[in-house]
N, C-alpha and C positions, 0 to 999 in steps of 0.2 A: 245077657250078662250085665249085672249091675255093680258098678264099682263104688267103693266108699270114697267120698270127696270131703276134704277138709271144710269145716263150716265157714271159714273165711272166704273160700272160693265160692261156696254156695250163695253167700250173701251179696256177692258182686252183681249188680244189675246187668243184664245182657244187653250189649250194644251191637246191633246188627252191622256187620262189616260190609255186606253187599247192599248198595244203595238201591232204592226203588225208582231212581231216575237216572238218565244217562248223561252224557257230556254234550248232547246236541245243543244247538244254538237256541232252541225253543225255551230253555230254562233260564231264569234269572237267579243265579246261585248266590244268595246273600245270607246264607246261614252259617258258614264255617270260617268266616274271617279270612278268606283266601284273597290273594292278590288277583284282581280281575284281568290284569294285563300279562301277556306272555313274557318270558325272559327276553333279555336283549339279544341282538344278533351276535354279539361276542360270546354269549353263553351258548347259543345254538351252534355256533361254529366249533366251540370247544367240545360239545357233545359229539358232533360229527367226526371230529379229528380222533376221538377215542374209540369209536365203534369197532375198529379193527383190532383193538387190544383186549376185547372182553373174553378172549380165550385164556387170559392170564389172570391170576389173583391181583387185586388192587395193589399198585406199587407207588401211588401218587399221594399218599396221606401226608407226607412231610411237606409237600409243595403247598397243600391247603393250609396246614398248620403255620407255615412260614408266612403266607399271605395274611392270615388272621393276626398273627403276632405283629406283623408290620403295621397293621391298621390300629391295633390297640396298645402298641409299645410294650408288648409282652415277649415272652420267650416261647419257642415251640414246645418245650417240655412243660409249659404251664397250660397246655391246651389238650383237651380230650375231645375226640370226635364221636358222633353217635348216629345211629339210624333214626334221625329225628331227635329232638330234645327228650322224648319219652324214654329212649334207651338210656340216656344219661341219668334221668330220674331213677330208673331201675338200678343202674350201676351204683348210684349213691346209696340206695337202700341196702344193696348187697354188701358194699364195702364198709358201711358204717355199723354193721351188726356187732354188738358188743354186750357182754354179760350185764344184765340188769338195766340196759338202756334200750327200751323198746317202745318209746313214745315219740310220735311225730305231731308237731303243731302246725296247723294251717288256718287260713281264714275261711269264713263261711259267709257268702259263696266264694268259690275259687275254682281254678282249673280242676276238672273232675279227676284227672289221672293221678293227682297226688294221693288222694284217699284210696283209689283203686289199687295202685301199686303198693301202698303201705300195707293194705290188708293182705295182698298176695304174699308179701314177705314177712308177715307175722307181727307187724307193728300195731300198736294201739294209736288211733288217731284222735287228737283233741282239736275240736273246731272252735275258733273264736269268731263271734259275729262281727261283721263290719258295722261301722257307724256312719250314717249318712252316705252310704255307698262307698265308703273309703276304709282301707285297712288302718286300724289304730295300733301302731307298734307298741305303745305302752301296754295295751291289753294282751298282745302277743307275748310280750316279755313277762307279764304276770302269770301267764299260763305255763311257763317253763319251770320244770321241777327237776329233781335229781334223777328221774327216769327218762328225761327228754334227750333225744339223740340228734334229731333233725328238725329244723324249722323251714318250711317252704313259704317263701314270699313271692307273690305274683305282682310284678310292677312293669307296666300298667296292669291293673287288675282285670282279669277276664272273669265276669262279663261286664263290669261297670265302666271300664276305661279310665278310672281314676288312678292317681299315683300317690305315693308318699315321697317327700322331698329329701334332698341330700342331708340337711341338718337333722331331720327326724331319723334318718338311717344311721348317721354317725352316733347320735345319742343312744339309739337302740343297741348298737354294737358294744358300747362301753359297759363293762361290768357283766357281760354274758359269761356263763360258765364255759371254760375252755373245751369241755367235752361235747359241746353242742355245735353242730355244723349248720350254718345259715345258707340255704340255697335260694338265690334270687333269680327267679325266672323272668327274663327280660325279652320274651318272645316278640313283643311289639315295640321295643325301645326305639327303633328307628323312626317311628311315627310320632313320638313324643315331642311337643313343641315348647313345653314349659322349661324355661332356662334353669330351674332348680331341680330338674330330674337328676337323680344321684349319679355321680361319677363312681360307680361301684368298683371299678377296677383298681382304684387307688387303695382299697381296703384289703385286698386279697393276701398281702404279705404280713399284715399286722393282726388280722382277725381270721377265724375259721370261716371264710366266705367262699362260696362257689357261685359264679355267674353263669347262667344259661342263656344262650342265644340260639337263633334258628335261621335257616335260609328259606323256610316255608312261607313266610309272610311277605316282608318288604322285597325280598329277592325273588319271589315267584317260583320257588322250587318245591312246592308242597308235594308234588307227585314223585319227587326223587328222594325225599326224606333225609335231610342233612341237618343235624344240630351240632352244637359244640358247647363245651364248658371251659371256663377259664378260672384257674385257682392257683394256689401256692403249689410249687412243683412236687413236693412230697405227697400232698393230697391227690394230685392228678395221677401220680404213679400208682397209688392204691386203687383208684378207679380203673385204670388201665388193666390191672391184674384181674379184675372181675369181668372184663369185656371179652366177648367172643372175637376171634381173629377175623379181620376183614369184614366187619359189620356194615361198613359204608362202601358201596360199590364204586367201581372205576368211573362210570359215567357221572355219578353224583358228585364225586370228588372234583372232577374236571369242571363241571358246571358251576359248583360252588366257588371255586377259585376264580373263574372268569367273572362271576357275579360280584364278588366282593371287591374286585379290582375295577369295576365299571361304575364309577361314581356318578357319571352323567346320567345313566339310565336310572339309578336309584333316585336322583333328584327329581326326575320326571315323575316317577311313581309317587313320591312324597307330595309333589305339587298337585297332582291329580287327586290325592287323598284330601289335601287341604280344601280344594274346591268342592269335592263331594261332601265333605263334612259341613261346610258352610251352607250348601244346598239343603241338606237335611235339617240343620238348625232352623233355617228360614221356613221350611215346609212344616215342621212340627209346631213352630210358633203360629203359623197360619191356621193349622188344624187344632190349635189350643191343646196340644198334647205335651205333657211334661217329659223332659228328656234329661239325661245326665251328660254334661259336657265331657268330652272324651279326649284322651291323649293317645288314641289308638286308631285302628281302621274299622271300627264298629261303634254303634251307638245304641245305648239302652234307652227305651222310651216306655212310658206307662200308658196303658189303655184299659186298665181295670178288668172287670170280669169278662170283657169281650175278647181278651187276648187269645184264648184257645180257639174260639170261633173264627177270629180273624186269620190265624195261622192256617186253619183248614181251608178257608176261602181263598187265601193267597196261593195255597198249594194247587187248588183247582185251576188257578190262573197261570200255573207253571212258574210261580214265584216262591222261592225258598227263603224263609227267615227262621229265627229260632225262638220258640216259646220258652220262657225262663222258669217254668214250673219245676223242672228237675233241680234248679239252683235255689229253690225256695222263694222265687220271685214270680208267683203265678200271675200277677197283674202286668207283667212286663214282657216286651218282645225285644230281642236284640237283632239289629239289622247290620250286616256288613256294608261298608262303603264300596260300591261297585263302579263300573263305568257309568258315565253320566246318563246314558240312555237307560241303563238298568235302574239307577236311582229314580229317574223320572217315572219309569214304568211302575216302580214300587209305590211311589207316592200317589200317582194317579189311581192305581187300584185301591190303595188304602182309603183315599178320599171318597171314592165311590162306595166303599163298604161302610164307611162311617156315616 
């Protein structure tokens, strides 16, 4: 039997969900910007405490919302939870559907799921090229027209690790059409060290702004899939109406609450990231490889036409990194900052291949 499938779905590139490698210690997993360190003991204890409750539907959402609101001086009704940030991206596109408003503006390159989800929900995607590996908000603003409904901004930008600063963001918001929602995906915000990184939360009540955050990266809960959005309460109420009940499971909710309340463990993670970042900077300089200074837990570096071959050779050594050809950066590789022994293994292998 052959079913007719909408062209928008046919055009989405297939991304295999089953990995060709396992979770064993033989692999150096530096391709997906994961936290290489396990969650804290407080998180693991919270998970164990909730195991006997999985016969019931999740009843602990409000506890996590309260913990998030306490951290960011918001209100629980200003927070929406999701099965990863990806679900909230989808909620946004569902809730924002409006007659004649069918255009989404994103940067190019950017997190791939913005374009994929937009296509699924029938939006036209307008891509604005980055300049010197950085999002130019003036160019994003120029791309907005009377059909634009959503703008997705990725800050820090995946895959480059660069940011736009607070004054740039404030200027960008001024004069935007009131019917345009600005979604700022700050999945890697915890890693940003630049003192001018936007305090985005201060804009949510005066402008149509939705901030996305995740527990997958700095908080090491990628396998549990917990994301959240913070915005003005009426906006959040519309997102909630498009969300399926209980999309975040009981274990994930308990783990996320424990994680966000464990500031000491987060600081250890960030300190390790700073040390790993400096190690890579020094190594790339030694190898005479150009790299993009990052505000995240990954680094983009240039290796020219050798990039694809190097990725394949690294794979043979059980080292995973990401070739950036799908992002339009075929001369570049993105490497996640791992444990120091993984970072050293990556550089040793790369040096031998070069």
